[in-house]
DOVODREN-49914 format. One record per residue (C-alpha): x, y, z. Coordinates in Angstrom, 2 decimals, decimal comma. Each point is the difference from the previous one (the first is absolute). Layout:
DOVODREN-49914
@xx->X&yy->Y&zz->Z $
...
end
This chain:
DOVODREN-49914
@xx->-28,73&yy->86,49&zz->106,17 $
@xx->2,64&yy->1,87&zz->-1,84 $
@xx->2,49&yy->-0,22&zz->3,16 $
@xx->-0,42&yy->-3,75&zz->0,05 $
@xx->0,85&yy->-0,35&zz->-3,71 $
@xx->2,94&yy->2,26&zz->0,35 $
@xx->1,37&yy->-1,99&zz->3,03 $
@xx->-0,31&yy->-3,20&zz->-1,79 $
@xx->1,73&yy->1,29&zz->-2,98 $
@xx->2,78&yy->1,27&zz->2,29 $
@xx->0,17&yy->-3,21&zz->1,76 $
@xx->0,43&yy->-2,01&zz->-3,35 $
@xx->2,56&yy->2,28&zz->-1,18 $
@xx->2,12&yy->-0,26&zz->3,07 $
@xx->-0,34&yy->-3,87&zz->0,24 $
@xx->1,18&yy->-0,06&zz->-3,64 $
@xx->3,00&yy->2,19&zz->0,84 $
@xx->0,74&yy->-1,84&zz->3,28 $
@xx->0,28&yy->-3,38&zz->-1,98 $
@xx->2,80&yy->1,23&zz->-1,98 $
@xx->1,97&yy->1,98&zz->2,65 $
@xx->-1,38&yy->-0,98&zz->3,40 $
@xx->0,67&yy->2,51&zz->2,75 $
@xx->1,90&yy->2,52&zz->-2,04 $
@xx->-0,70&yy->3,71&zz->-0,11 $
@xx->0,58&yy->2,51&zz->-2,65 $
@xx->1,28&yy->3,55&zz->0,75 $
@xx->-2,71&yy->1,02&zz->-2,29 $
@xx->-3,35&yy->-1,61&zz->-0,96 $
@xx->-1,98&yy->0,56&zz->-3,28 $
@xx->-3,66&yy->0,68&zz->0,25 $
@xx->-1,21&yy->0,99&zz->-3,33 $
@xx->1,58&yy->-0,90&zz->-3,04 $
@xx->-0,32&yy->0,96&zz->-3,71 $
@xx->-2,75&yy->2,66&zz->0,51 $
@xx->-1,17&yy->1,99&zz->-3,12 $
@xx->-0,37&yy->2,97&zz->2,04 $
@xx->2,85&yy->2,67&zz->-0,29 $
@xx->2,30&yy->0,60&zz->2,96 $
@xx->-1,24&yy->3,55&zz->0,90 $
@xx->-3,63&yy->-1,21&zz->-0,28 $
@xx->0,73&yy->-3,27&zz->2,23 $
@xx->1,98&yy->2,01&zz->2,49 $
@xx->-2,84&yy->2,74&zz->0,36 $
@xx->-2,57&yy->-2,98&zz->0,45 $
@xx->2,03&yy->-1,90&zz->2,56 $
@xx->1,02&yy->2,95&zz->2,13 $
@xx->-3,75&yy->1,34&zz->0,10 $
@xx->-0,90&yy->-3,24&zz->1,29 $
@xx->1,95&yy->-0,01&zz->3,02 $
@xx->-1,48&yy->3,40&zz->0,99 $
@xx->-2,68&yy->-0,19&zz->2,60 $
@xx->1,18&yy->-3,88&zz->0,63 $
@xx->2,09&yy->-0,90&zz->3,49 $
@xx->3,13&yy->0,98&zz->-2,08 $
@xx->1,15&yy->3,51&zz->-0,53 $
@xx->1,73&yy->1,04&zz->-3,28 $
@xx->3,16&yy->1,98&zz->0,86 $
@xx->1,60&yy->0,45&zz->-3,42 $
@xx->-0,59&yy->-0,72&zz->-3,81 $
@xx->2,88&yy->0,63&zz->-2,03 $
@xx->1,97&yy->-0,56&zz->-3,28 $
@xx->3,01&yy->-2,48&zz->0,49 $
@xx->3,33&yy->1,05&zz->-1,60 $
@xx->0,56&yy->-2,31&zz->-3,18 $
@xx->3,57&yy->-1,25&zz->-1,11 $
@xx->-0,31&yy->2,82&zz->-2,67 $
@xx->1,25&yy->2,33&zz->2,65 $
@xx->3,36&yy->-1,75&zz->-0,05 $
@xx->0,32&yy->-0,84&zz->-3,60 $
@xx->1,87&yy->2,61&zz->-2,08 $
@xx->-1,21&yy->-1,25&zz->-3,36 $
@xx->-3,55&yy->0,72&zz->-1,13 $
@xx->0,30&yy->-3,23&zz->-2,15 $
@xx->0,20&yy->-1,90&zz->3,53 $
@xx->-3,13&yy->1,54&zz->1,39 $
@xx->-2,87&yy->-2,15&zz->1,04 $
@xx->-3,87&yy->0,83&zz->-0,87 $
@xx->-1,30&yy->-1,47&zz->3,23 $
@xx->-0,68&yy->1,74&zz->3,29 $
@xx->-0,94&yy->-0,54&zz->3,56 $
@xx->-1,94&yy->1,38&zz->2,66 $
@xx->0,08&yy->-0,40&zz->3,91 $
@xx->-2,89&yy->0,00&zz->2,44 $
@xx->1,14&yy->0,36&zz->3,91 $
@xx->-2,54&yy->-0,94&zz->2,34 $
@xx->0,02&yy->-0,24&zz->3,85 $
@xx->-2,34&yy->-2,29&zz->2,44 $
@xx->-0,28&yy->1,37&zz->3,42 $
@xx->-0,65&yy->-3,62&zz->1,46 $
@xx->3,06&yy->-1,36&zz->-1,73 $
@xx->2,14&yy->2,94&zz->1,11 $
@xx->-1,10&yy->-0,28&zz->3,53 $
@xx->0,58&yy->-3,73&zz->-0,17 $
@xx->3,63&yy->0,38&zz->-1,26 $
@xx->0,98&yy->2,36&zz->2,91 $
@xx->-1,54&yy->-1,78&zz->2,61 $
@xx->2,57&yy->-2,76&zz->-0,71 $
@xx->2,98&yy->2,31&zz->-0,24 $
@xx->-0,12&yy->3,93&zz->-0,75 $
@xx->2,98&yy->-0,57&zz->-2,73 $
@xx->-2,46&yy->-2,24&zz->-2,02 $
@xx->-1,61&yy->3,20&zz->-0,90 $
@xx->2,00&yy->-0,14&zz->-3,46 $
@xx->-2,43&yy->-2,55&zz->-0,95 $
@xx->-2,97&yy->2,27&zz->-0,12 $
@xx->0,22&yy->0,97&zz->-3,39 $
@xx->-2,59&yy->-2,01&zz->-2,35 $
@xx->0,76&yy->0,25&zz->-3,53 $
@xx->-1,41&yy->-0,69&zz->-3,24 $
@xx->1,45&yy->0,39&zz->-3,51 $
@xx->-1,91&yy->0,24&zz->-3,24 $
@xx->2,13&yy->-0,39&zz->-3,13 $
@xx->-0,17&yy->-1,13&zz->-3,64 $
@xx->1,67&yy->-2,26&zz->-2,29 $
@xx->-0,11&yy->-1,80&zz->-3,07 $
@xx->-3,28&yy->-1,85&zz->1,17 $
@xx->-1,81&yy->2,77&zz->1,38 $
@xx->-0,45&yy->1,90&zz->3,37 $
@xx->1,18&yy->-2,07&zz->3,23 $
@xx->-0,78&yy->0,67&zz->3,90 $
@xx->2,15&yy->-1,15&zz->2,49 $
@xx->0,62&yy->0,35&zz->3,71 $
@xx->3,03&yy->-0,11&zz->2,27 $
@xx->-1,04&yy->-3,13&zz->2,16 $
@xx->-0,23&yy->1,39&zz->3,55 $
@xx->0,24&yy->-3,60&zz->1,38 $
@xx->3,37&yy->-0,41&zz->-1,73 $
@xx->1,20&yy->3,45&zz->1,38 $
@xx->-1,19&yy->-1,02&zz->3,40 $
@xx->1,85&yy->-3,19&zz->0,04 $
@xx->3,19&yy->1,86&zz->-0,90 $
@xx->-0,14&yy->2,90&zz->2,21 $
@xx->-1,30&yy->-1,78&zz->3,07 $
@xx->2,03&yy->-3,15&zz->-0,22 $
@xx->1,62&yy->0,76&zz->3,40 $
@xx->-3,41&yy->-1,04&zz->1,79 $
@xx->-0,61&yy->-2,95&zz->1,75 $
@xx->-1,71&yy->-2,72&zz->-2,36 $
@xx->-3,32&yy->0,38&zz->1,55 $
@xx->-0,33&yy->3,91&zz->-0,08 $
@xx->1,82&yy->-0,02&zz->-3,47 $
@xx->-2,54&yy->-2,45&zz->-1,69 $
@xx->-2,91&yy->2,00&zz->1,74 $
@xx->1,08&yy->3,44&zz->-1,58 $
@xx->0,54&yy->-1,85&zz->-3,41 $
@xx->-3,47&yy->-1,46&zz->0,04 $
@xx->-1,34&yy->3,73&zz->0,68 $
@xx->1,85&yy->1,12&zz->-2,82 $
@xx->-1,23&yy->-2,66&zz->-2,25 $
@xx->-3,63&yy->1,19&zz->0,82 $
@xx->1,17&yy->3,55&zz->-1,07 $
@xx->1,19&yy->-1,18&zz->-3,30 $
@xx->-3,35&yy->-1,93&zz->-0,66 $
@xx->-1,92&yy->3,21&zz->0,73 $
@xx->2,01&yy->2,05&zz->-2,39 $
@xx->-0,33&yy->-2,78&zz->-2,75 $
@xx->-3,92&yy->-0,18&zz->0,85 $
@xx->-0,47&yy->3,83&zz->-0,74 $
@xx->2,08&yy->-0,23&zz->-3,26 $
@xx->-1,51&yy->-2,96&zz->-1,26 $
@xx->-3,63&yy->1,25&zz->0,68 $
@xx->0,48&yy->2,77&zz->-2,62 $
@xx->-0,81&yy->-0,18&zz->-3,82 $
@xx->3,68&yy->-0,59&zz->-0,68 $
@xx->-0,34&yy->-1,50&zz->-3,44 $
@xx->2,91&yy->-2,51&zz->0,81 $
@xx->0,68&yy->-3,45&zz->1,38 $
@xx->-0,33&yy->-0,88&zz->3,72 $
@xx->3,69&yy->-1,06&zz->1,22 $
@xx->1,91&yy->-1,05&zz->3,05 $
@xx->3,28&yy->-0,61&zz->-1,45 $
@xx->3,07&yy->0,64&zz->2,04 $
@xx->2,52&yy->2,45&zz->-1,54 $
@xx->3,60&yy->-0,40&zz->0,62 $
@xx->1,90&yy->0,12&zz->2,18 $
@xx->-1,61&yy->-3,17&zz->1,58 $
@xx->1,20&yy->-1,73&zz->3,24 $
@xx->-0,90&yy->-2,97&zz->2,04 $
@xx->-1,79&yy->0,44&zz->3,51 $
@xx->3,04&yy->-1,37&zz->1,61 $
@xx->2,38&yy->2,23&zz->-2,02 $
@xx->-1,79&yy->3,15&zz->1,13 $
@xx->-0,18&yy->-1,01&zz->3,69 $
@xx->3,89&yy->-1,05&zz->0,26 $
@xx->1,01&yy->2,81&zz->-2,36 $
@xx->2,07&yy->-2,14&zz->-2,51 $
@xx->2,43&yy->1,56&zz->-2,48 $
@xx->-1,75&yy->0,30&zz->-3,48 $
@xx->3,13&yy->1,63&zz->-1,70 $
@xx->3,06&yy->-1,71&zz->1,45 $
@xx->2,10&yy->0,93&zz->-2,79 $
@xx->-0,12&yy->3,64&zz->1,24 $
@xx->0,49&yy->-0,14&zz->3,81 $
@xx->-1,06&yy->-3,58&zz->0,87 $
@xx->-1,65&yy->-0,43&zz->3,60 $
@xx->0,17&yy->3,65&zz->0,61 $
@xx->-2,77&yy->0,88&zz->-2,56 $
@xx->-2,64&yy->-0,67&zz->2,76 $
@xx->2,16&yy->1,34&zz->3,10 $
@xx->-1,12&yy->-2,97&zz->2,18 $
@xx->1,69&yy->1,47&zz->3,02 $
@xx->-0,73&yy->3,78&zz->-0,27 $
@xx->-3,13&yy->1,87&zz->-0,11 $
@xx->-1,38&yy->0,02&zz->-3,61 $
@xx->-0,71&yy->3,82&zz->0,86 $
@xx->2,76&yy->2,59&zz->-0,34 $
@xx->-0,29&yy->3,02&zz->2,43 $
@xx->1,03&yy->3,17&zz->-1,42 $
@xx->-0,99&yy->2,11&zz->2,93 $
@xx->-0,47&yy->-0,28&zz->3,77 $
@xx->-1,76&yy->2,86&zz->2,21 $
@xx->-0,51&yy->0,10&zz->3,67 $
@xx->-3,66&yy->0,70&zz->0,68 $
@xx->0,87&yy->2,56&zz->2,55 $
@xx->-2,86&yy->-1,09&zz->2,29 $
@xx->-2,77&yy->0,99&zz->-2,60 $
@xx->0,01&yy->-2,94&zz->-2,79 $
@xx->-2,92&yy->1,34&zz->-1,85 $
@xx->1,09&yy->3,58&zz->-0,42 $
@xx->3,68&yy->-1,10&zz->-0,74 $
@xx->-1,52&yy->-2,72&zz->-2,57 $
@xx->-1,99&yy->2,79&zz->-1,85 $
@xx->3,16&yy->2,36&zz->0,02 $
@xx->2,10&yy->-2,88&zz->-1,51 $
@xx->-2,51&yy->-0,99&zz->-2,49 $
@xx->-0,31&yy->3,68&zz->-1,16 $
@xx->3,87&yy->0,43&zz->-0,13 $
@xx->0,27&yy->-3,03&zz->-2,33 $
@xx->-2,61&yy->1,26&zz->-2,47 $
@xx->1,77&yy->3,50&zz->-0,03 $
@xx->3,33&yy->-1,74&zz->-0,42 $
@xx->-1,10&yy->-1,93&zz->-3,21 $
@xx->-1,73&yy->2,96&zz->-1,42 $
@xx->3,60&yy->1,61&zz->-0,15 $
@xx->1,66&yy->-3,14&zz->-1,36 $
@xx->2,49&yy->0,79&zz->-2,88 $
@xx->2,03&yy->-3,03&zz->-1,39 $
@xx->3,57&yy->-0,18&zz->0,44 $
@xx->2,23&yy->-0,37&zz->-2,97 $
@xx->0,36&yy->-3,70&zz->0,25 $
@xx->-3,81&yy->-0,57&zz->-0,13 $
@xx->-0,02&yy->2,39&zz->-3,32 $
@xx->2,34&yy->-1,85&zz->-1,48 $
@xx->-0,91&yy->-3,93&zz->0,94 $
@xx->-2,52&yy->-0,29&zz->-2,98 $
@xx->-1,66&yy->2,29&zz->-2,67 $
@xx->-2,91&yy->2,11&zz->0,90 $
@xx->-2,45&yy->2,04&zz->-2,15 $
@xx->-0,45&yy->3,27&zz->2,00 $
@xx->1,42&yy->1,10&zz->3,51 $
@xx->-3,40&yy->-0,75&zz->1,66 $
@xx->0,38&yy->-3,57&zz->-0,69 $
@xx->2,56&yy->-0,17&zz->2,69 $
@xx->-2,17&yy->1,91&zz->2,59 $
@xx->-1,21&yy->-2,30&zz->3,06 $
@xx->-3,74&yy->0,60&zz->0,47 $
@xx->-2,17&yy->-1,03&zz->2,89 $
@xx->-2,99&yy->-1,86&zz->-1,42 $
@xx->-1,90&yy->-0,52&zz->3,09 $
@xx->0,35&yy->-0,11&zz->3,86 $
@xx->-1,79&yy->-2,54&zz->1,77 $
@xx->-0,57&yy->0,22&zz->3,90 $
@xx->-0,97&yy->-2,60&zz->2,49 $
@xx->-2,81&yy->0,55&zz->2,23 $
@xx->0,85&yy->0,69&zz->3,61 $
@xx->3,56&yy->-0,65&zz->-0,54 $
@xx->3,00&yy->1,85&zz->-0,97 $
@xx->0,72&yy->-1,58&zz->-3,16 $
@xx->-0,05&yy->1,10&zz->-3,54 $
@xx->1,25&yy->-0,99&zz->-3,44 $
@xx->0,98&yy->2,25&zz->-2,66 $
@xx->-0,14&yy->-1,31&zz->-3,64 $
@xx->2,72&yy->1,39&zz->-2,07 $
@xx->0,99&yy->-0,27&zz->-3,65 $
@xx->1,46&yy->1,75&zz->-3,07 $
@xx->-0,39&yy->-0,78&zz->-3,54 $
@xx->3,69&yy->-0,84&zz->-0,69 $
@xx->0,12&yy->-2,74&zz->2,58 $
@xx->-3,20&yy->-1,39&zz->-1,16 $
@xx->1,12&yy->-0,09&zz->-3,72 $
@xx->3,27&yy->-1,27&zz->0,55 $
@xx->-1,28&yy->-2,91&zz->2,59 $
@xx->-2,71&yy->-0,92&zz->-2,75 $
@xx->2,51&yy->0,25&zz->-2,79 $
@xx->2,49&yy->-2,35&zz->1,93 $
@xx->-2,68&yy->-2,58&zz->0,92 $
@xx->-1,42&yy->-0,26&zz->-3,42 $
@xx->3,48&yy->-0,04&zz->-1,99 $
@xx->-0,12&yy->-4,02&zz->-0,19 $
@xx->-3,51&yy->-0,15&zz->-1,07 $
@xx->-0,25&yy->2,54&zz->-2,79 $
@xx->-0,85&yy->-1,03&zz->-3,55 $
@xx->-1,36&yy->1,65&zz->-3,18 $
@xx->-3,43&yy->0,23&zz->1,46 $
@xx->0,84&yy->1,57&zz->3,19 $
@xx->3,11&yy->1,94&zz->0,67 $
@xx->-1,13&yy->0,88&zz->3,83 $
@xx->-1,43&yy->-3,23&zz->1,59 $
@xx->1,41&yy->1,12&zz->3,52 $
@xx->-3,24&yy->2,28&zz->0,38 $
@xx->-1,59&yy->-3,04&zz->1,58 $
@xx->2,35&yy->0,85&zz->2,91 $
@xx->-1,42&yy->3,63&zz->0,34 $
@xx->-1,56&yy->-0,59&zz->3,45 $
@xx->3,46&yy->-0,25&zz->1,46 $
@xx->-0,40&yy->3,77&zz->0,50 $
@xx->-0,15&yy->2,34&zz->1,94 $
@xx->2,85&yy->-0,76&zz->2,43 $
@xx->-0,73&yy->-0,06&zz->3,72 $
@xx->1,38&yy->2,00&zz->2,47 $
@xx->-1,42&yy->-0,67&zz->3,70 $
@xx->0,01&yy->2,21&zz->2,99 $
@xx->-0,89&yy->-1,60&zz->3,20 $
@xx->0,41&yy->0,46&zz->3,74 $
@xx->1,42&yy->-2,69&zz->2,14 $
@xx->0,83&yy->0,42&zz->3,57 $
@xx->1,35&yy->3,52&zz->0,46 $
@xx->1,01&yy->0,36&zz->-3,50 $
@xx->-1,28&yy->0,80&zz->-3,23 $
@xx->1,41&yy->-1,90&zz->-2,96 $
@xx->0,31&yy->0,56&zz->-3,75 $
@xx->0,74&yy->-2,95&zz->-2,28 $
@xx->-0,37&yy->-1,85&zz->-3,22 $
@xx->0,21&yy->-3,61&zz->-0,97 $
@xx->3,60&yy->-0,77&zz->-0,80 $
@xx->0,49&yy->1,15&zz->-3,80 $
@xx->1,65&yy->-3,65&zz->-0,65 $
@xx->-3,27&yy->-1,60&zz->1,60 $
@xx->-2,25&yy->2,18&zz->-1,81 $
@xx->1,59&yy->-0,64&zz->-3,53 $
@xx->-0,04&yy->-3,72&zz->0,99 $
@xx->-3,62&yy->0,36&zz->0,73 $
@xx->-1,14&yy->1,71&zz->-3,10 $
@xx->2,61&yy->-0,75&zz->-2,73 $
@xx->1,90&yy->-3,04&zz->0,56 $
@xx->-1,43&yy->-1,62&zz->-3,08 $
@xx->1,89&yy->2,47&zz->-2,24 $
@xx->2,61&yy->-1,51&zz->-2,27 $
@xx->3,50&yy->-1,15&zz->1,52 $
@xx->1,73&yy->2,28&zz->-2,61 $
@xx->-2,17&yy->2,96&zz->0,46 $
@xx->0,32&yy->-0,10&zz->3,80 $
@xx->3,79&yy->-0,29&zz->-0,52 $
@xx->0,17&yy->3,20&zz->-2,19 $
@xx->-2,10&yy->1,90&zz->2,54 $
@xx->1,73&yy->-1,51&zz->2,99 $
@xx->0,44&yy->3,62&zz->1,51 $
@xx->-3,88&yy->0,77&zz->-0,02 $
@xx->-0,53&yy->-0,94&zz->3,50 $
@xx->2,78&yy->2,17&zz->1,37 $
@xx->-0,96&yy->2,89&zz->-1,93 $
@xx->-3,50&yy->-0,25&zz->0,76 $
@xx->0,80&yy->-0,21&zz->3,62 $
@xx->2,09&yy->3,19&zz->0,07 $
@xx->-2,45&yy->1,82&zz->-1,95 $
@xx->-2,76&yy->-1,10&zz->2,51 $
@xx->2,03&yy->0,76&zz->3,00 $
@xx->0,97&yy->3,52&zz->-1,12 $
@xx->-3,94&yy->0,67&zz->-0,86 $
@xx->-1,14&yy->-1,28&zz->3,38 $
@xx->2,78&yy->1,38&zz->2,13 $
@xx->1,89&yy->2,59&zz->-1,85 $
@xx->3,04&yy->-1,98&zz->0,34 $
@xx->2,06&yy->-2,12&zz->-1,99 $
@xx->2,04&yy->-1,84&zz->2,77 $
@xx->-0,88&yy->-3,57&zz->1,14 $
@xx->0,50&yy->-3,44&zz->-1,09 $
@xx->0,26&yy->-0,87&zz->-3,56 $
@xx->-1,35&yy->-3,13&zz->-1,57 $
end
């Protein structure tokens, strides 16, 4: 009976949402709003609910807030954010069955953050991510994969909403929001920066950082490459341009960390979730600037589930590839709703981030700059 009531409520919310914005998809979706439970308490409840379920909890961490990049204590914000990273074996297997490079979509993320109204719980919408990552599929397979991602999203929602969350059930889409057709054709969302190139219609949205021949033993070579990447990241030291780009509180804020590694079953494919506090802080600061007011000076925390950043490793043919979503594509996916002036003032963010990630993953600074 409880499940039927839940399904009815979700259906009514979705109908109400669809009536105002038919066939549109938010990068993030609010699940619970204005809970009276503190962030730490609700984070513990949500993460615990996924243990023993068909999902697997991969990481629970504190997200770097804009305070890290704000030198003056008077500009600091009192709010905080937590991130829960999940995986779902069936979803991971489904992604790589369509194309092994789609492993980058296997990270499932829940953000728990507070604002002036209480504690909020949102998710990075896996259906929206699939519609972006896999838009080079033919329409039938594209829609089939998107429908599967939609079911995964609702399973995550159900686990969260059945808790004693002491908040209000929601299905509000959070910016960036795009129409279905725009996601499919990859229309430009920020033409005032790079026009139609925003979505790179004529090239793969995945940038290959490294290509390694299998030498006749793909599985052994795959494990070697994966271990090499993790070892390289652990040795990362930021270059001068990275250190000087923006303020940071302590040197560890600039260290890339592997939050989780998700491997596909029976396929040589894996995704590493990378993040660091300064990058989180800067991104959430920029995306919230235009929405700041006296009550909330860090509203960008509602984009916390943009992290970690995906680094894919996959075998295809006689080669093993290491790649990531194009930096501009990823910024467009998760942060294009930032204010115009704020984006212009941080126009070098994507290029600096790209070079830092390449150095962390490959140990080399060379390659194309964006």
